[in-house]
DOKOL-985786 format. One record per atom (N, C-alpha, C): residue number from 1; residue in one letter; atom name; x, y, z. Coordinates in nm, 2 decimals, m for minus. Layout:
N
(NUM; "A"; "CA"; (X; Y; Z));
...
end
This chain:
174
(1; "M"; "N"; (10.64; m5.21; 5.33));
(1; "M"; "CA"; (10.78; m5.21; 5.38));
(1; "M"; "C"; (10.87; m5.22; 5.26));
(2; "S"; "N"; (10.98; m5.15; 5.26));
(2; "S"; "CA"; (11.08; m5.16; 5.15));
(2; "S"; "C"; (11.22; m5.15; 5.21));
(3; "T"; "N"; (11.31; m5.19; 5.13));
(3; "T"; "CA"; (11.45; m5.18; 5.18));
(3; "T"; "C"; (11.53; m5.09; 5.08));
(4; "D"; "N"; (11.62; m5.02; 5.13));
(4; "D"; "CA"; (11.71; m4.93; 5.05));
(4; "D"; "C"; (11.83; m5.01; 5.00));
(5; "S"; "N"; (11.92; m4.95; 4.93));
(5; "S"; "CA"; (12.03; m5.02; 4.87));
(5; "S"; "C"; (12.13; m5.08; 4.97));
(6; "T"; "N"; (12.13; m5.03; 5.09));
(6; "T"; "CA"; (12.21; m5.09; 5.20));
(6; "T"; "C"; (12.15; m5.20; 5.28));
(7; "N"; "N"; (12.03; m5.24; 5.23));
(7; "N"; "CA"; (11.95; m5.35; 5.29));
(7; "N"; "C"; (11.90; m5.31; 5.43));
(8; "E"; "N"; (11.89; m5.18; 5.46));
(8; "E"; "CA"; (11.83; m5.13; 5.58));
(8; "E"; "C"; (11.68; m5.11; 5.55));
(9; "T"; "N"; (11.60; m5.15; 5.65));
(9; "T"; "CA"; (11.46; m5.14; 5.63));
(9; "T"; "C"; (11.41; m5.00; 5.64));
(10; "V"; "N"; (11.33; m4.96; 5.55));
(10; "V"; "CA"; (11.27; m4.82; 5.55));
(10; "V"; "C"; (11.14; m4.83; 5.61));
(11; "A"; "N"; (11.11; m4.75; 5.71));
(11; "A"; "CA"; (10.98; m4.75; 5.78));
(11; "A"; "C"; (10.87; m4.70; 5.69));
(12; "S"; "N"; (10.76; m4.77; 5.68));
(12; "S"; "CA"; (10.65; m4.72; 5.61));
(12; "S"; "C"; (10.55; m4.67; 5.71));
(13; "G"; "N"; (10.51; m4.54; 5.70));
(13; "G"; "CA"; (10.42; m4.48; 5.80));
(13; "G"; "C"; (10.50; m4.46; 5.93));
(14; "D"; "N"; (10.44; m4.50; 6.04));
(14; "D"; "CA"; (10.51; m4.48; 6.17));
(14; "D"; "C"; (10.57; m4.61; 6.22));
(15; "V"; "N"; (10.56; m4.71; 6.14));
(15; "V"; "CA"; (10.61; m4.84; 6.19));
(15; "V"; "C"; (10.76; m4.86; 6.15));
(16; "P"; "N"; (10.85; m4.87; 6.25));
(16; "P"; "CA"; (10.99; m4.89; 6.22));
(16; "P"; "C"; (11.02; m5.04; 6.20));
(17; "W"; "N"; (10.99; m5.09; 6.08));
(17; "W"; "CA"; (11.00; m5.23; 6.05));
(17; "W"; "C"; (11.14; m5.28; 6.08));
(18; "L"; "N"; (11.15; m5.41; 6.11));
(18; "L"; "CA"; (11.28; m5.47; 6.13));
(18; "L"; "C"; (11.35; m5.51; 6.00));
(19; "S"; "N"; (11.48; m5.49; 6.00));
(19; "S"; "CA"; (11.56; m5.54; 5.89));
(19; "S"; "C"; (11.56; m5.69; 5.89));
(20; "P"; "N"; (11.60; m5.75; 5.78));
(20; "P"; "CA"; (11.60; m5.90; 5.77));
(20; "P"; "C"; (11.69; m5.95; 5.88));
(21; "D"; "N"; (11.81; m5.89; 5.91));
(21; "D"; "CA"; (11.89; m5.94; 6.02));
(21; "D"; "C"; (11.83; m5.92; 6.16));
(22; "Q"; "N"; (11.76; m5.81; 6.18));
(22; "Q"; "CA"; (11.69; m5.79; 6.30));
(22; "Q"; "C"; (11.57; m5.89; 6.32));
(23; "Q"; "N"; (11.50; m5.92; 6.21));
(23; "Q"; "CA"; (11.40; m6.02; 6.21));
(23; "Q"; "C"; (11.45; m6.16; 6.25));
(24; "R"; "N"; (11.56; m6.19; 6.19));
(24; "R"; "CA"; (11.63; m6.32; 6.22));
(24; "R"; "C"; (11.66; m6.33; 6.37));
(25; "D"; "N"; (11.72; m6.23; 6.42));
(25; "D"; "CA"; (11.76; m6.23; 6.56));
(25; "D"; "C"; (11.64; m6.22; 6.66));
(26; "W"; "N"; (11.54; m6.14; 6.62));
(26; "W"; "CA"; (11.42; m6.13; 6.70));
(26; "W"; "C"; (11.35; m6.27; 6.71));
(27; "R"; "N"; (11.34; m6.34; 6.60));
(27; "R"; "CA"; (11.28; m6.47; 6.59));
(27; "R"; "C"; (11.36; m6.57; 6.67));
(28; "A"; "N"; (11.49; m6.56; 6.67));
(28; "A"; "CA"; (11.57; m6.65; 6.75));
(28; "A"; "C"; (11.54; m6.63; 6.90));
(29; "L"; "N"; (11.53; m6.50; 6.94));
(29; "L"; "CA"; (11.50; m6.47; 7.08));
(29; "L"; "C"; (11.36; m6.53; 7.12));
(30; "V"; "N"; (11.26; m6.51; 7.03));
(30; "V"; "CA"; (11.13; m6.56; 7.06));
(30; "V"; "C"; (11.13; m6.71; 7.08));
(31; "V"; "N"; (11.20; m6.78; 6.99));
(31; "V"; "CA"; (11.21; m6.93; 7.01));
(31; "V"; "C"; (11.29; m6.96; 7.14));
(32; "L"; "N"; (11.39; m6.89; 7.17));
(32; "L"; "CA"; (11.46; m6.91; 7.30));
(32; "L"; "C"; (11.37; m6.90; 7.41));
(33; "L"; "N"; (11.29; m6.79; 7.41));
(33; "L"; "CA"; (11.20; m6.76; 7.53));
(33; "L"; "C"; (11.09; m6.87; 7.54));
(34; "A"; "N"; (11.06; m6.93; 7.43));
(34; "A"; "CA"; (10.96; m7.04; 7.43));
(34; "A"; "C"; (11.02; m7.18; 7.47));
(35; "T"; "N"; (11.14; m7.20; 7.43));
(35; "T"; "CA"; (11.19; m7.34; 7.45));
(35; "T"; "C"; (11.28; m7.35; 7.58));
(36; "L"; "N"; (11.36; m7.25; 7.62));
(36; "L"; "CA"; (11.45; m7.27; 7.73));
(36; "L"; "C"; (11.37; m7.28; 7.87));
(37; "P"; "N"; (11.27; m7.20; 7.89));
(37; "P"; "CA"; (11.20; m7.22; 8.02));
(37; "P"; "C"; (11.13; m7.36; 8.03));
(38; "S"; "N"; (11.07; m7.41; 7.92));
(38; "S"; "CA"; (11.01; m7.54; 7.93));
(38; "S"; "C"; (11.11; m7.65; 7.94));
(39; "A"; "N"; (11.23; m7.64; 7.89));
(39; "A"; "CA"; (11.33; m7.74; 7.90));
(39; "A"; "C"; (11.38; m7.74; 8.05));
(40; "L"; "N"; (11.40; m7.62; 8.11));
(40; "L"; "CA"; (11.45; m7.62; 8.25));
(40; "L"; "C"; (11.34; m7.67; 8.34));
(41; "D"; "N"; (11.21; m7.64; 8.31));
(41; "D"; "CA"; (11.10; m7.68; 8.39));
(41; "D"; "C"; (11.09; m7.83; 8.38));
(42; "A"; "N"; (11.11; m7.89; 8.26));
(42; "A"; "CA"; (11.10; m8.04; 8.25));
(42; "A"; "C"; (11.20; m8.11; 8.33));
(43; "Q"; "N"; (11.32; m8.06; 8.33));
(43; "Q"; "CA"; (11.43; m8.12; 8.41));
(43; "Q"; "C"; (11.40; m8.12; 8.56));
(44; "L"; "N"; (11.35; m8.00; 8.61));
(44; "L"; "CA"; (11.32; m7.99; 8.75));
(44; "L"; "C"; (11.20; m8.07; 8.79));
(45; "K"; "N"; (11.10; m8.08; 8.71));
(45; "K"; "CA"; (10.98; m8.16; 8.74));
(45; "K"; "C"; (11.02; m8.31; 8.74));
(46; "Q"; "N"; (11.10; m8.35; 8.64));
(46; "Q"; "CA"; (11.14; m8.49; 8.64));
(46; "Q"; "C"; (11.23; m8.53; 8.76));
(47; "D"; "N"; (11.33; m8.45; 8.78));
(47; "D"; "CA"; (11.43; m8.48; 8.89));
(47; "D"; "C"; (11.38; m8.45; 9.03));
(48; "A"; "N"; (11.30; m8.35; 9.04));
(48; "A"; "CA"; (11.27; m8.30; 9.18));
(48; "A"; "C"; (11.12; m8.27; 9.21));
(49; "G"; "N"; (11.03; m8.28; 9.11));
(49; "G"; "CA"; (10.89; m8.25; 9.13));
(49; "G"; "C"; (10.86; m8.11; 9.16));
(50; "V"; "N"; (10.95; m8.02; 9.12));
(50; "V"; "CA"; (10.92; m7.87; 9.13));
(50; "V"; "C"; (10.93; m7.81; 9.00));
(51; "N"; "N"; (10.87; m7.69; 8.98));
(51; "N"; "CA"; (10.88; m7.62; 8.85));
(51; "N"; "C"; (10.99; m7.51; 8.87));
(52; "V"; "N"; (11.02; m7.44; 8.76));
(52; "V"; "CA"; (11.12; m7.34; 8.77));
(52; "V"; "C"; (11.09; m7.23; 8.87));
(53; "F"; "N"; (10.96; m7.19; 8.87));
(53; "F"; "CA"; (10.92; m7.08; 8.96));
(53; "F"; "C"; (10.94; m7.12; 9.11));
(54; "E"; "N"; (10.90; m7.24; 9.14));
(54; "E"; "CA"; (10.92; m7.29; 9.28));
(54; "E"; "C"; (11.07; m7.30; 9.31));
(55; "Y"; "N"; (11.15; m7.35; 9.22));
(55; "Y"; "CA"; (11.29; m7.35; 9.24));
(55; "Y"; "C"; (11.35; m7.21; 9.27));
(56; "Q"; "N"; (11.30; m7.11; 9.19));
(56; "Q"; "CA"; (11.34; m6.97; 9.21));
(56; "Q"; "C"; (11.31; m6.92; 9.35));
(57; "V"; "N"; (11.19; m6.96; 9.40));
(57; "V"; "CA"; (11.14; m6.93; 9.53));
(57; "V"; "C"; (11.24; m6.99; 9.63));
(58; "L"; "N"; (11.26; m7.12; 9.62));
(58; "L"; "CA"; (11.35; m7.18; 9.72));
(58; "L"; "C"; (11.49; m7.12; 9.71));
(59; "A"; "N"; (11.54; m7.09; 9.59));
(59; "A"; "CA"; (11.68; m7.03; 9.58));
(59; "A"; "C"; (11.68; m6.89; 9.64));
(60; "A"; "N"; (11.58; m6.81; 9.62));
(60; "A"; "CA"; (11.58; m6.68; 9.67));
(60; "A"; "C"; (11.57; m6.68; 9.83));
(61; "L"; "N"; (11.49; m6.77; 9.88));
(61; "L"; "CA"; (11.49; m6.79; 10.03));
(61; "L"; "C"; (11.62; m6.83; 10.08));
(62; "S"; "N"; (11.69; m6.92; 10.01));
(62; "S"; "CA"; (11.82; m6.98; 10.06));
(62; "S"; "C"; (11.92; m6.87; 10.07));
(63; "E"; "N"; (11.91; m6.76; 9.98));
(63; "E"; "CA"; (12.01; m6.66; 9.98));
(63; "E"; "C"; (11.98; m6.54; 10.07));
(64; "A"; "N"; (11.86; m6.54; 10.13));
(64; "A"; "CA"; (11.81; m6.44; 10.22));
(64; "A"; "C"; (11.87; m6.45; 10.36));
(65; "S"; "N"; (11.88; m6.34; 10.43));
(65; "S"; "CA"; (11.92; m6.35; 10.57));
(65; "S"; "C"; (11.81; m6.43; 10.65));
(66; "D"; "N"; (11.86; m6.52; 10.73));
(66; "D"; "CA"; (11.77; m6.61; 10.81));
(66; "D"; "C"; (11.68; m6.69; 10.72));
(67; "R"; "N"; (11.71; m6.70; 10.59));
(67; "R"; "CA"; (11.63; m6.78; 10.49));
(67; "R"; "C"; (11.48; m6.73; 10.50));
(68; "T"; "N"; (11.46; m6.60; 10.52));
(68; "T"; "CA"; (11.33; m6.55; 10.53));
(68; "T"; "C"; (11.32; m6.42; 10.44));
(69; "L"; "N"; (11.20; m6.41; 10.37));
(69; "L"; "CA"; (11.17; m6.29; 10.29));
(69; "L"; "C"; (11.02; m6.26; 10.31));
(70; "G"; "N"; (10.99; m6.13; 10.30));
(70; "G"; "CA"; (10.85; m6.09; 10.29));
(70; "G"; "C"; (10.80; m6.14; 10.16));
(71; "L"; "N"; (10.67; m6.16; 10.15));
(71; "L"; "CA"; (10.61; m6.22; 10.03));
(71; "L"; "C"; (10.62; m6.12; 9.91));
(72; "T"; "N"; (10.61; m5.99; 9.93));
(72; "T"; "CA"; (10.62; m5.90; 9.82));
(72; "T"; "C"; (10.77; m5.90; 9.77));
(73; "E"; "N"; (10.86; m5.90; 9.86));
(73; "E"; "CA"; (11.00; m5.90; 9.82));
(73; "E"; "C"; (11.03; m6.04; 9.75));
(74; "L"; "N"; (10.98; m6.15; 9.80));
(74; "L"; "CA"; (11.00; m6.28; 9.74));
(74; "L"; "C"; (10.94; m6.28; 9.60));
(75; "A"; "N"; (10.82; m6.22; 9.58));
(75; "A"; "CA"; (10.76; m6.22; 9.45));
(75; "A"; "C"; (10.84; m6.14; 9.35));
(76; "I"; "N"; (10.90; m6.03; 9.39));
(76; "I"; "CA"; (10.99; m5.96; 9.31));
(76; "I"; "C"; (11.11; m6.04; 9.27));
(77; "S"; "N"; (11.17; m6.10; 9.37));
(77; "S"; "CA"; (11.29; m6.18; 9.35));
(77; "S"; "C"; (11.27; m6.30; 9.26));
(78; "A"; "N"; (11.16; m6.36; 9.27));
(78; "A"; "CA"; (11.13; m6.48; 9.19));
(78; "A"; "C"; (11.06; m6.44; 9.06));
(79; "Q"; "N"; (11.03; m6.31; 9.04));
(79; "Q"; "CA"; (10.97; m6.27; 8.92));
(79; "Q"; "C"; (10.83; m6.33; 8.89));
(80; "G"; "N"; (10.75; m6.32; 8.99));
(80; "G"; "CA"; (10.61; m6.37; 8.98));
(80; "G"; "C"; (10.51; m6.28; 9.05));
(81; "S"; "N"; (10.39; m6.29; 9.02));
(81; "S"; "CA"; (10.28; m6.22; 9.09));
(81; "S"; "C"; (10.26; m6.27; 9.23));
(82; "L"; "N"; (10.20; m6.19; 9.32));
(82; "L"; "CA"; (10.17; m6.23; 9.45));
(82; "L"; "C"; (10.08; m6.35; 9.45));
(83; "S"; "N"; (9.99; m6.35; 9.36));
(83; "S"; "CA"; (9.89; m6.47; 9.35));
(83; "S"; "C"; (9.97; m6.60; 9.31));
(84; "R"; "N"; (10.06; m6.59; 9.21));
(84; "R"; "CA"; (10.13; m6.70; 9.17));
(84; "R"; "C"; (10.22; m6.75; 9.29));
(85; "L"; "N"; (10.28; m6.65; 9.36));
(85; "L"; "CA"; (10.37; m6.69; 9.47));
(85; "L"; "C"; (10.29; m6.76; 9.58));
(86; "S"; "N"; (10.17; m6.71; 9.61));
(86; "S"; "CA"; (10.08; m6.77; 9.71));
(86; "S"; "C"; (10.06; m6.91; 9.68));
(87; "H"; "N"; (10.02; m6.94; 9.56));
(87; "H"; "CA"; (10.00; m7.08; 9.52));
(87; "H"; "C"; (10.13; m7.17; 9.53));
(88; "A"; "N"; (10.24; m7.11; 9.49));
(88; "A"; "CA"; (10.37; m7.18; 9.50));
(88; "A"; "C"; (10.40; m7.21; 9.65));
(89; "I"; "N"; (10.38; m7.11; 9.73));
(89; "I"; "CA"; (10.41; m7.12; 9.87));
(89; "I"; "C"; (10.33; m7.23; 9.93));
(90; "T"; "N"; (10.20; m7.24; 9.90));
(90; "T"; "CA"; (10.11; m7.34; 9.95));
(90; "T"; "C"; (10.16; m7.48; 9.91));
(91; "R"; "N"; (10.20; m7.50; 9.78));
(91; "R"; "CA"; (10.26; m7.63; 9.74));
(91; "R"; "C"; (10.39; m7.66; 9.82));
(92; "L"; "N"; (10.47; m7.56; 9.83));
(92; "L"; "CA"; (10.60; m7.58; 9.90));
(92; "L"; "C"; (10.58; m7.61; 10.05));
(93; "E"; "N"; (10.48; m7.55; 10.11));
(93; "E"; "CA"; (10.44; m7.57; 10.25));
(93; "E"; "C"; (10.40; m7.72; 10.27));
(94; "R"; "N"; (10.31; m7.77; 10.18));
(94; "R"; "CA"; (10.27; m7.91; 10.18));
(94; "R"; "C"; (10.38; m8.01; 10.19));
(95; "S"; "N"; (10.49; m7.97; 10.12));
(95; "S"; "CA"; (10.61; m8.06; 10.12));
(95; "S"; "C"; (10.70; m8.04; 10.24));
(96; "G"; "N"; (10.67; m7.93; 10.32));
(96; "G"; "CA"; (10.75; m7.91; 10.44));
(96; "G"; "C"; (10.87; m7.83; 10.41));
(97; "W"; "N"; (10.88; m7.77; 10.29));
(97; "W"; "CA"; (11.00; m7.70; 10.25));
(97; "W"; "C"; (11.00; m7.55; 10.29));
(98; "V"; "N"; (10.88; m7.50; 10.30));
(98; "V"; "CA"; (10.86; m7.35; 10.33));
(98; "V"; "C"; (10.75; m7.34; 10.44));
(99; "E"; "N"; (10.77; m7.24; 10.52));
(99; "E"; "CA"; (10.67; m7.20; 10.62));
(99; "E"; "C"; (10.63; m7.06; 10.59));
(100; "R"; "N"; (10.50; m7.03; 10.60));
(100; "R"; "CA"; (10.45; m6.90; 10.59));
(100; "R"; "C"; (10.42; m6.85; 10.73));
(101; "R"; "N"; (10.47; m6.73; 10.76));
(101; "R"; "CA"; (10.45; m6.67; 10.89));
(101; "R"; "C"; (10.39; m6.53; 10.88));
(102; "H"; "N"; (10.28; m6.52; 10.94));
(102; "H"; "CA"; (10.20; m6.39; 10.94));
(102; "H"; "C"; (10.26; m6.30; 11.05));
(103; "L"; "N"; (10.28; m6.18; 11.02));
(103; "L"; "CA"; (10.34; m6.08; 11.11));
(103; "L"; "C"; (10.23; m6.02; 11.20));
(104; "A"; "N"; (10.26; m6.00; 11.32));
(104; "A"; "CA"; (10.16; m5.94; 11.41));
(104; "A"; "C"; (10.20; m5.79; 11.43));
(105; "D"; "N"; (10.18; m5.72; 11.31));
(105; "D"; "CA"; (10.22; m5.58; 11.31));
(105; "D"; "C"; (10.11; m5.49; 11.27));
(106; "G"; "N"; (9.99; m5.54; 11.27));
(106; "G"; "CA"; (9.87; m5.46; 11.23));
(106; "G"; "C"; (9.85; m5.46; 11.08));
(107; "C"; "N"; (9.94; m5.51; 11.00));
(107; "C"; "CA"; (9.93; m5.52; 10.86));
(107; "C"; "C"; (9.90; m5.66; 10.82));
(108; "R"; "N"; (9.86; m5.68; 10.70));
(108; "R"; "CA"; (9.83; m5.82; 10.65));
(108; "R"; "C"; (9.95; m5.88; 10.59));
(109; "R"; "N"; (10.07; m5.85; 10.64));
(109; "R"; "CA"; (10.19; m5.90; 10.58));
(109; "R"; "C"; (10.22; m6.03; 10.63));
(110; "A"; "N"; (10.30; m6.11; 10.54));
(110; "A"; "CA"; (10.35; m6.24; 10.58));
(110; "A"; "C"; (10.49; m6.25; 10.52));
(111; "K"; "N"; (10.56; m6.34; 10.58));
(111; "K"; "CA"; (10.69; m6.38; 10.54));
(111; "K"; "C"; (10.70; m6.53; 10.51));
(112; "A"; "N"; (10.79; m6.56; 10.42));
(112; "A"; "CA"; (10.81; m6.71; 10.39));
(112; "A"; "C"; (10.95; m6.74; 10.45));
(113; "L"; "N"; (10.96; m6.86; 10.51));
(113; "L"; "CA"; (11.08; m6.91; 10.56));
(113; "L"; "C"; (11.12; m7.04; 10.50));
(114; "L"; "N"; (11.24; m7.06; 10.45));
(114; "L"; "CA"; (11.29; m7.18; 10.40));
(114; "L"; "C"; (11.32; m7.27; 10.52));
(115; "T"; "N"; (11.26; m7.39; 10.53));
(115; "T"; "CA"; (11.29; m7.48; 10.64));
(115; "T"; "C"; (11.42; m7.55; 10.62));
(116; "D"; "N"; (11.46; m7.62; 10.72));
(116; "D"; "CA"; (11.58; m7.70; 10.71));
(116; "D"; "C"; (11.56; m7.81; 10.60));
(117; "T"; "N"; (11.44; m7.87; 10.60));
(117; "T"; "CA"; (11.40; m7.97; 10.50));
(117; "T"; "C"; (11.41; m7.91; 10.36));
(118; "G"; "N"; (11.36; m7.78; 10.35));
(118; "G"; "CA"; (11.36; m7.72; 10.22));
(118; "G"; "C"; (11.50; m7.69; 10.17));
(119; "L"; "N"; (11.59; m7.64; 10.27));
(119; "L"; "CA"; (11.72; m7.62; 10.23));
(119; "L"; "C"; (11.79; m7.75; 10.18));
(120; "A"; "N"; (11.77; m7.86; 10.25));
(120; "A"; "CA"; (11.82; m7.99; 10.21));
(120; "A"; "C"; (11.77; m8.03; 10.07));
(121; "K"; "N"; (11.64; m8.00; 10.05));
(121; "K"; "CA"; (11.59; m8.03; 9.92));
(121; "K"; "C"; (11.65; m7.95; 9.81));
(122; "L"; "N"; (11.67; m7.82; 9.83));
(122; "L"; "CA"; (11.73; m7.73; 9.74));
(122; "L"; "C"; (11.88; m7.78; 9.71));
(123; "Q"; "N"; (11.95; m7.82; 9.82));
(123; "Q"; "CA"; (12.09; m7.86; 9.80));
(123; "Q"; "C"; (12.09; m7.99; 9.72));
(124; "E"; "N"; (11.98; m8.07; 9.73));
(124; "E"; "CA"; (11.97; m8.20; 9.66));
(124; "E"; "C"; (11.95; m8.17; 9.51));
(125; "I"; "N"; (11.86; m8.08; 9.48));
(125; "I"; "CA"; (11.82; m8.06; 9.34));
(125; "I"; "C"; (11.91; m7.96; 9.26));
(126; "A"; "N"; (11.98; m7.87; 9.33));
(126; "A"; "CA"; (12.06; m7.77; 9.27));
(126; "A"; "C"; (12.16; m7.82; 9.17));
(127; "P"; "N"; (12.23; m7.93; 9.20));
(127; "P"; "CA"; (12.33; m7.98; 9.11));
(127; "P"; "C"; (12.27; m8.02; 8.97));
(128; "G"; "N"; (12.16; m8.08; 8.97));
(128; "G"; "CA"; (12.09; m8.12; 8.85));
(128; "G"; "C"; (12.05; m8.00; 8.77));
(129; "H"; "N"; (12.00; m7.90; 8.84));
(129; "H"; "CA"; (11.96; m7.78; 8.77));
(129; "H"; "C"; (12.08; m7.70; 8.71));
(130; "V"; "N"; (12.19; m7.70; 8.78));
(130; "V"; "CA"; (12.31; m7.64; 8.73));
(130; "V"; "C"; (12.36; m7.71; 8.61));
(131; "R"; "N"; (12.36; m7.85; 8.62));
(131; "R"; "CA"; (12.41; m7.93; 8.50));
(131; "R"; "C"; (12.32; m7.90; 8.38));
(132; "E"; "N"; (12.19; m7.88; 8.40));
(132; "E"; "CA"; (12.10; m7.85; 8.28));
(132; "E"; "C"; (12.12; m7.71; 8.23));
(133; "A"; "N"; (12.14; m7.61; 8.32));
(133; "A"; "CA"; (12.18; m7.48; 8.28));
(133; "A"; "C"; (12.31; m7.48; 8.20));
(134; "R"; "N"; (12.40; m7.55; 8.24));
(134; "R"; "CA"; (12.53; m7.56; 8.17));
(134; "R"; "C"; (12.51; m7.63; 8.03));
(135; "R"; "N"; (12.43; m7.74; 8.03));
(135; "R"; "CA"; (12.41; m7.81; 7.90));
(135; "R"; "C"; (12.34; m7.72; 7.80));
(136; "L"; "N"; (12.24; m7.65; 7.85));
(136; "L"; "CA"; (12.15; m7.57; 7.76));
(136; "L"; "C"; (12.20; m7.44; 7.72));
(137; "V"; "N"; (12.28; m7.37; 7.81));
(137; "V"; "CA"; (12.32; m7.24; 7.79));
(137; "V"; "C"; (12.47; m7.21; 7.80));
(138; "I"; "N"; (12.52; m7.24; 7.92));
(138; "I"; "CA"; (12.66; m7.20; 7.96));
(138; "I"; "C"; (12.76; m7.26; 7.86));
(139; "D"; "N"; (12.75; m7.39; 7.85));
(139; "D"; "CA"; (12.85; m7.47; 7.77));
(139; "D"; "C"; (12.84; m7.46; 7.62));
(140; "V"; "N"; (12.73; m7.41; 7.57));
(140; "V"; "CA"; (12.71; m7.39; 7.43));
(140; "V"; "C"; (12.76; m7.25; 7.38));
(141; "L"; "N"; (12.79; m7.17; 7.47));
(141; "L"; "CA"; (12.84; m7.03; 7.44));
(141; "L"; "C"; (12.99; m7.01; 7.47));
(142; "T"; "N"; (13.05; m6.93; 7.39));
(142; "T"; "CA"; (13.19; m6.89; 7.43));
(142; "T"; "C"; (13.18; m6.79; 7.55));
(143; "P"; "N"; (13.28; m6.77; 7.62));
(143; "P"; "CA"; (13.28; m6.67; 7.73));
(143; "P"; "C"; (13.23; m6.54; 7.69));
(144; "E"; "N"; (13.27; m6.50; 7.57));
(144; "E"; "CA"; (13.23; m6.37; 7.51));
(144; "E"; "C"; (13.08; m6.36; 7.48));
(145; "Q"; "N"; (13.03; m6.47; 7.43));
(145; "Q"; "CA"; (12.89; m6.48; 7.40));
(145; "Q"; "C"; (12.81; m6.48; 7.53));
(146; "L"; "N"; (12.86; m6.55; 7.63));
(146; "L"; "CA"; (12.78; m6.55; 7.76));
(146; "L"; "C"; (12.78; m6.41; 7.82));
(147; "T"; "N"; (12.89; m6.34; 7.81));
(147; "T"; "CA"; (12.90; m6.20; 7.86));
(147; "T"; "C"; (12.80; m6.11; 7.79));
(148; "A"; "N"; (12.80; m6.13; 7.65));
(148; "A"; "CA"; (12.71; m6.05; 7.57));
(148; "A"; "C"; (12.56; m6.08; 7.60));
(149; "L"; "N"; (12.54; m6.21; 7.62));
(149; "L"; "CA"; (12.40; m6.25; 7.66));
(149; "L"; "C"; (12.36; m6.19; 7.79));
(150; "G"; "N"; (12.45; m6.20; 7.89));
(150; "G"; "CA"; (12.42; m6.14; 8.02));
(150; "G"; "C"; (12.39; m5.99; 8.01));
(151; "D"; "N"; (12.47; m5.92; 7.93));
(151; "D"; "CA"; (12.46; m5.78; 7.91));
(151; "D"; "C"; (12.32; m5.75; 7.84));
(152; "A"; "N"; (12.29; m5.83; 7.74));
(152; "A"; "CA"; (12.17; m5.81; 7.67));
(152; "A"; "C"; (12.05; m5.84; 7.76));
(153; "A"; "N"; (12.06; m5.95; 7.84));
(153; "A"; "CA"; (11.95; m5.98; 7.93));
(153; "A"; "C"; (11.92; m5.87; 8.03));
(154; "R"; "N"; (12.03; m5.81; 8.08));
(154; "R"; "CA"; (12.01; m5.71; 8.18));
(154; "R"; "C"; (11.95; m5.58; 8.12));
(155; "A"; "N"; (11.99; m5.55; 8.00));
(155; "A"; "CA"; (11.93; m5.43; 7.93));
(155; "A"; "C"; (11.78; m5.46; 7.90));
(156; "I"; "N"; (11.75; m5.57; 7.85));
(156; "I"; "CA"; (11.61; m5.61; 7.82));
(156; "I"; "C"; (11.53; m5.61; 7.95));
(157; "T"; "N"; (11.58; m5.66; 8.05));
(157; "T"; "CA"; (11.51; m5.67; 8.18));
(157; "T"; "C"; (11.49; m5.53; 8.23));
(158; "A"; "N"; (11.58; m5.44; 8.22));
(158; "A"; "CA"; (11.57; m5.30; 8.26));
(158; "A"; "C"; (11.45; m5.23; 8.18));
(159; "A"; "N"; (11.44; m5.26; 8.05));
(159; "A"; "CA"; (11.33; m5.21; 7.97));
(159; "A"; "C"; (11.20; m5.27; 8.01));
(160; "T"; "N"; (11.20; m5.40; 8.03));
(160; "T"; "CA"; (11.07; m5.46; 8.06));
(160; "T"; "C"; (11.02; m5.43; 8.20));
(161; "T"; "N"; (11.10; m5.40; 8.29));
(161; "T"; "CA"; (11.06; m5.37; 8.43));
(161; "T"; "C"; (11.04; m5.22; 8.46));
(162; "A"; "N"; (11.08; m5.14; 8.36));
(162; "A"; "CA"; (11.07; m5.00; 8.39));
(162; "A"; "C"; (10.93; m4.95; 8.41));
(163; "D"; "N"; (10.83; m5.02; 8.35));
(163; "D"; "CA"; (10.69; m4.98; 8.37));
(163; "D"; "C"; (10.62; m5.08; 8.46));
(164; "A"; "N"; (10.69; m5.16; 8.54));
(164; "A"; "CA"; (10.63; m5.25; 8.63));
(164; "A"; "C"; (10.55; m5.18; 8.73));
(165; "P"; "N"; (10.44; m5.25; 8.78));
(165; "P"; "CA"; (10.36; m5.19; 8.88));
(165; "P"; "C"; (10.45; m5.14; 9.00));
(166; "K"; "N"; (10.40; m5.04; 9.06));
(166; "K"; "CA"; (10.48; m4.98; 9.18));
(166; "K"; "C"; (10.51; m5.09; 9.28));
(167; "A"; "N"; (10.41; m5.18; 9.31));
(167; "A"; "CA"; (10.43; m5.28; 9.41));
(167; "A"; "C"; (10.55; m5.37; 9.38));
(168; "F"; "N"; (10.59; m5.38; 9.25));
(168; "F"; "CA"; (10.70; m5.47; 9.21));
(168; "F"; "C"; (10.83; m5.39; 9.20));
(169; "R"; "N"; (10.83; m5.26; 9.22));
(169; "R"; "CA"; (10.95; m5.18; 9.22));
(169; "R"; "C"; (10.99; m5.14; 9.36));
(170; "E"; "N"; (10.90; m5.13; 9.44));
(170; "E"; "CA"; (10.93; m5.08; 9.58));
(170; "E"; "C"; (10.85; m5.18; 9.68));
(171; "V"; "N"; (10.92; m5.22; 9.78));
(171; "V"; "CA"; (10.86; m5.30; 9.88));
(171; "V"; "C"; (10.81; m5.21; 9.99));
(172; "S"; "N"; (10.68; m5.21; 10.01));
(172; "S"; "CA"; (10.62; m5.12; 10.11));
(172; "S"; "C"; (10.64; m5.17; 10.25));
(173; "D"; "N"; (10.63; m5.08; 10.35));
(173; "D"; "CA"; (10.64; m5.12; 10.49));
(173; "D"; "C"; (10.51; m5.18; 10.54));
(174; "C"; "N"; (10.40; m5.15; 10.47));
(174; "C"; "CA"; (10.27; m5.20; 10.53));
(174; "C"; "C"; (10.17; m5.22; 10.41));
end
């Protein structure tokens, strides 16, 4: 790898190496991706006994019509596999916060329902989660930085989900 006089990285072979500035920003993103989820997870586990994924499941259900979603749709919304979702639903069921309902439609489909107890739990833990999101992200950025971060996150998400399995792009009827 070499750099030209304008400090732009020259690709050697077929590898488009990162410039020093790009490397700095890429490494910052990698550290962010490693530290932010665990910090949010730690707060939720300490304050509420749930992890970030379980919180996302509860939040997605709270926003759904009748607080009910099909499991495939819920997995897409919470950004997890059906297997991970199944384990989370089992834990949330044990707490009485979610109920799994199997549909009698000839398919092996099921839906998850946020119970009244689950909604109350979410309403109890949401303020702490919002305070932590503010402390770690929202309040350390200017409004312009937050907008740029949101734009960047959406662009990256579009690229990372473009090749997602078909089951996670389309919810099938059966």
